[in-house]
C-alpha positions in Angstrom: 95.9 8.7 -122.9 95.1 6.7 -126.0 93.8 3.2 -125.9 96.4 0.6 -127.1 95.7 -0.8 -130.5 94.7 -4.4 -130.4 97.0 -6.8 -132.1 94.4 -7.9 -134.6 93.4 -4.2 -135.4 97.0 -3.6 -136.7 96.3 -6.1 -139.4 93.3 -4.1 -140.8 94.1 -2.7 -144.2 91.7 -0.1 -145.7 92.1 0.8 -149.3 91.6 4.4 -150.3 88.7 4.4 -152.7 90.6 6.9 -154.9 93.2 4.2 -155.5 90.8 1.4 -156.3 90.4 0.4 -159.9 87.1 -0.1 -161.5 87.9 -3.8 -162.0 88.7 -4.2 -158.3 85.4 -2.5 -157.4 83.5 -4.7 -159.8 85.2 -7.9 -158.6 84.3 -7.0 -155.0 80.7 -6.3 -156.0 80.3 -9.4 -158.1 79.6 -11.7 -155.1 76.0 -11.8 -153.8 77.2 -12.4 -150.2 79.3 -9.2 -150.3 76.4 -7.2 -151.9 74.1 -8.4 -149.0 76.7 -7.2 -146.5 76.7 -3.8 -148.1 72.9 -3.6 -148.2 72.7 -4.4 -144.5 75.4 -1.9 -143.7 73.6 0.8 -145.7 70.6 0.5 -143.4 72.6 0.9 -140.2 74.3 3.8 -138.5 78.1 3.9 -138.9 80.1 1.5 -136.8 76.9 0.0 -135.2 77.0 -3.4 -136.9 79.5 -6.1 -135.8 80.7 -8.7 -138.3 79.2 -11.5 -136.2 75.7 -10.1 -136.4 75.3 -10.7 -140.2 73.2 -13.8 -141.1 75.4 -15.0 -143.9 75.1 -18.4 -145.6 78.9 -19.0 -145.3 81.4 -20.2 -142.7 83.0 -17.7 -140.3 86.3 -17.9 -142.3 84.6 -17.2 -145.6 82.7 -14.3 -144.0 86.0 -12.9 -142.8 87.3 -13.2 -146.4 84.3 -11.3 -147.8 84.8 -8.5 -145.2 88.5 -8.3 -146.2 87.6 -8.0 -149.9 85.2 -5.2 -149.2 87.9 -3.4 -147.2 90.4 -3.8 -150.0 88.0 -2.4 -152.5 87.4 0.7 -150.4 83.8 -0.2 -149.6 84.0 -0.9 -145.9 85.8 0.6 -143.0 86.2 -1.4 -139.8 87.2 -0.7 -136.3 87.7 -3.0 -133.3 85.8 -2.2 -130.2 86.5 -4.8 -127.5 86.0 -8.2 -129.0 83.7 -6.9 -131.8 84.7 -5.6 -135.2 82.3 -2.8 -136.3 81.6 -1.8 -139.9 80.9 1.4 -141.8 79.9 1.6 -145.4 82.2 4.1 -147.0 79.5 5.4 -149.3 80.5 9.1 -149.7 84.1 8.1 -150.5 83.1 5.3 -152.9 80.4 7.4 -154.6 83.0 10.1 -155.2 85.2 7.6 -157.0 82.4 5.6 -158.8 79.3 7.7 -159.0 76.1 5.7 -159.1 77.7 2.2 -158.9 77.0 1.7 -155.2 73.4 3.0 -155.7 72.8 0.2 -158.2 74.0 -2.4 -155.7 72.0 -1.0 -152.8 68.7 -1.0 -154.8 69.2 -4.5 -156.2 66.2 -6.6 -155.6 64.2 -3.5 -154.4 62.7 -2.8 -157.8 60.8 -5.4 -159.9 62.5 -6.3 -163.2 60.6 -5.2 -166.4 59.0 -8.0 -168.3 61.1 -9.4 -171.1 59.7 -9.1 -174.7 
C-alpha cells in the first residue's frame, strides 16, 4: 500500500531541466542565498537535508521562495518526509542541460581570485 501524498506535497512543482531556458537558470543562480543553498546541498547525500536546517540570512517565507525558484529552474528536487521537506541537488540532470555552469557556482569562493592588473 502506498503512503498517501501530503496535501502540501501535491503543490510541489519540479521543472524538467531539459525545459529550463538559460535565462531562467541564470536568474535562479543570480541570488547569493540560492547559490549558498546549492553549495550546501552539494556536500550532502541526496534527500538528507531538510529546508529548515539551512542557516539562511532571510525569513522563513523568503527561504521558501528561494527553494521554489530553485525547483522551478530544475536545480532542486524536494520530497516531503513527515513534517520535513528534504532536498536533492539535481546535478546530473542540470549538468546535462548546462555543462559546467553548476560547477562554477559550486566552486565559487573556493578559489582565490587572481590579482587585478
